[in-house]
C-alpha positions as CSV (number, residue, x, y, z in Angstrom):
1,M,46.1,32.0,-159.9
2,S,43.6,32.8,-162.5
3,I,44.5,35.9,-164.7
4,T,41.5,37.8,-166.1
5,A,41.3,39.5,-169.2
6,S,40.9,42.8,-167.7
7,Q,44.1,42.4,-165.8
8,V,45.8,41.5,-169.1
9,A,44.3,44.6,-170.8
10,E,45.4,46.8,-168.0
11,L,49.1,45.7,-168.3
12,R,48.9,46.0,-172.1
13,S,47.7,49.6,-171.7
14,Q,50.2,50.4,-169.3
15,T,53.2,48.8,-171.1
16,G,52.3,48.6,-174.8
17,A,53.1,44.7,-174.6
18,G,51.4,42.1,-176.5
19,M,48.5,40.1,-175.3
20,M,50.3,36.8,-174.7
21,A,53.4,38.5,-173.2
22,A,51.3,40.4,-170.9
23,K,49.4,37.2,-169.6
24,K,52.6,35.2,-169.2
25,A,54.2,38.1,-167.2
26,L,51.0,38.5,-165.0
27,E,51.4,34.6,-164.4
28,E,55.0,34.9,-163.6
29,A,54.1,37.9,-161.1
30,E,51.1,36.0,-159.7
31,G,48.8,38.7,-160.8
32,D,50.9,41.6,-159.6
33,L,50.4,44.3,-162.0
34,V,53.6,46.3,-160.8
35,K,56.0,43.2,-160.7
36,A,54.6,42.1,-164.2
37,G,55.4,45.6,-165.7
38,E,58.9,45.3,-164.4
39,L,59.3,41.8,-165.7
40,L,58.0,43.2,-169.3
41,R,60.6,45.9,-168.8
42,E,63.6,43.5,-168.0
43,K,62.8,41.4,-170.8
44,G,62.2,44.4,-173.2
45,L,65.8,45.9,-172.2
46,A,67.3,42.4,-172.8
47,K,65.9,42.3,-176.4
48,A,66.8,45.7,-176.9
49,A,70.5,45.1,-176.0
50,K,70.4,42.1,-178.4
51,K,69.3,44.3,-181.1
52,S,71.9,47.0,-180.8
53,D,74.4,45.6,-183.3
54,R,72.1,45.7,-186.1
55,E,72.6,48.5,-188.8
56,T,70.3,51.4,-188.7
57,N,70.3,52.8,-192.4
58,E,66.7,54.2,-192.4
59,G,64.9,56.4,-190.4
60,R,63.4,60.1,-190.2
61,V,64.4,63.9,-189.5
62,H,61.5,65.0,-187.0
63,A,61.0,68.5,-186.0
64,Y,58.9,69.7,-183.1
65,I,57.7,73.2,-183.0
66,H,56.1,74.6,-179.7
67,S,52.8,76.1,-179.9
68,N,54.1,79.7,-179.2
69,G,56.4,79.2,-182.4
70,K,59.4,80.3,-180.6
71,L,61.0,76.9,-179.4
72,G,61.5,74.2,-181.9
73,A,63.9,71.1,-181.9
74,M,64.9,68.6,-184.5
75,V,65.9,65.1,-183.9
76,E,67.7,62.6,-186.5
77,V,66.3,58.9,-185.6
78,L,67.8,56.0,-187.2
79,C,65.9,52.6,-187.6
80,E,66.6,49.5,-189.5
81,T,63.7,49.4,-192.2
82,D,61.7,52.1,-194.3
83,F,58.5,50.4,-192.9
84,V,59.2,51.2,-189.3
85,A,60.3,54.7,-190.4
86,R,56.8,55.3,-191.6
87,N,55.1,53.6,-188.6
88,E,52.8,55.9,-186.5
89,V,54.5,54.7,-183.5
90,F,57.9,55.5,-184.5
91,I,56.6,59.1,-185.7
92,E,55.2,59.6,-182.3
93,F,58.6,58.2,-180.7
94,C,60.5,60.9,-182.8
95,N,58.0,63.7,-181.7
96,D,58.3,62.7,-178.0
97,L,62.3,62.7,-178.4
98,A,62.3,66.2,-180.2
99,M,59.7,67.4,-177.7
100,H,62.0,66.1,-175.0
101,V,65.0,68.1,-176.7
102,G,63.0,71.3,-176.7
103,A,61.9,71.3,-173.1
104,A,65.1,69.7,-171.4
105,D,67.8,71.6,-173.6
106,P,70.7,68.7,-173.6
107,V,74.0,70.0,-174.7
108,Y,75.5,66.8,-175.6
109,L,74.0,63.5,-177.2
110,T,76.3,60.9,-175.0
111,R,78.7,61.1,-171.9
112,A,81.7,60.4,-174.7
113,D,80.7,63.8,-176.5
114,V,81.4,65.7,-173.5
115,P,85.0,67.1,-174.0
116,V,87.7,65.7,-171.4
117,D,88.8,69.3,-170.6
118,L,85.3,70.3,-169.5
119,I,84.9,67.1,-167.3
120,E,88.2,67.8,-165.5
121,K,87.2,71.4,-164.6
122,E,84.0,70.3,-163.4
123,K,85.5,67.5,-161.1
124,E,88.2,70.0,-159.9
125,M,85.4,72.6,-159.1
126,F,83.4,70.0,-157.2
127,K,86.5,68.7,-155.2
128,R,87.3,72.5,-154.4
129,E,83.8,72.8,-153.2
130,M,84.1,69.8,-150.7
131,E,87.4,70.7,-149.7
132,A,86.2,74.2,-148.5
133,Q,83.8,72.1,-146.4
134,A,86.7,70.3,-144.8
135,K,85.4,66.8,-145.7
136,P,87.6,63.7,-145.6
137,A,89.5,62.8,-149.0
138,E,87.6,59.4,-149.4
139,V,84.3,61.4,-148.8
140,I,85.4,64.1,-151.2
141,E,85.9,61.5,-153.9
142,K,82.5,59.9,-153.6
143,I,80.7,63.0,-153.2
144,S,82.5,64.7,-156.3
145,E,81.7,61.4,-158.3
146,G,77.9,61.7,-157.5
147,K,77.7,65.4,-158.3
148,L,79.6,64.5,-161.7
149,N,76.8,62.1,-162.4
150,K,74.2,64.5,-161.5
151,W,75.8,67.3,-163.9
152,F,76.0,64.5,-166.8
153,S,72.2,63.7,-166.0
154,E,71.5,67.5,-166.8
155,I,73.7,68.1,-169.8
156,V,73.8,64.6,-171.7
157,L,70.4,63.8,-173.8
158,M,70.8,60.0,-173.1
159,E,71.3,60.4,-169.5
160,Q,68.3,63.0,-168.9
161,A,65.2,61.9,-167.0
162,Y,62.5,61.7,-169.9
163,I,60.1,64.5,-169.5
164,K,56.8,62.4,-169.8
165,D,58.0,59.7,-167.2
166,E,60.7,60.7,-164.9
167,D,61.3,57.7,-163.6
168,I,63.2,56.4,-167.0
169,T,66.3,57.8,-168.7
170,I,65.9,58.9,-172.5
171,D,68.3,55.8,-173.0
172,E,65.8,53.7,-171.3
173,F,63.2,55.2,-173.1
174,V,64.9,54.5,-176.7
175,K,65.6,50.9,-175.5
176,S,61.9,50.3,-174.6
177,K,60.9,51.5,-178.1
178,I,63.4,49.1,-179.8
179,A,61.8,46.3,-177.5
180,S,58.4,47.3,-178.5
181,L,58.8,47.9,-182.2
182,G,61.3,44.9,-182.5
183,E,63.9,46.9,-184.5
184,N,67.3,48.6,-183.6
185,M,66.9,52.4,-183.3
186,Q,69.3,55.1,-182.7
187,L,69.1,58.8,-181.8
188,K,71.9,60.1,-184.1
189,R,71.7,63.9,-183.6
190,F,69.5,66.7,-182.3
191,A,69.2,70.6,-182.5
192,R,67.3,73.1,-180.7
193,F,66.1,76.6,-181.6
194,V,65.0,79.3,-179.5
195,I,63.7,82.8,-180.2
């Protein structure tokens, strides 16, 4: 199958991938843009995983202030080099993360940051709720686990659905930027301010 330049350009605009990577993905997907996009995303996530053990000693603290001046958020995002820290794509990435923090109001950065006693309290509450509905024990366990995961996706920043693309989580958004910029990046801290 012959891949046209317009197909490559469209895939590049959707994914931010390089020209040759987009062309190769389209060839593998036999011209299917959706499938090619998925292939690029899978390869990007694999690249991001390989880079995750690299040190991140550079980066920036970035602030987002909403237009009404009553909501703001700050993020500390680390990367490997000062070159990337000054890159417009990285700065836009930091702004997107700060905007997300302002809009989504996360409480914790990762699931590991959530206090164990709070998790146990939520689990117990979900189980009592299901027991009140006279559900079988094995069903209670599965439903409670599902409700707990949903709760994490609301309060844990890295597990929240990204406000600009709800099909991906913040963790997947960060990994996609690692793949596209070719450098390990890490969201270290965040803060949200509201009047």
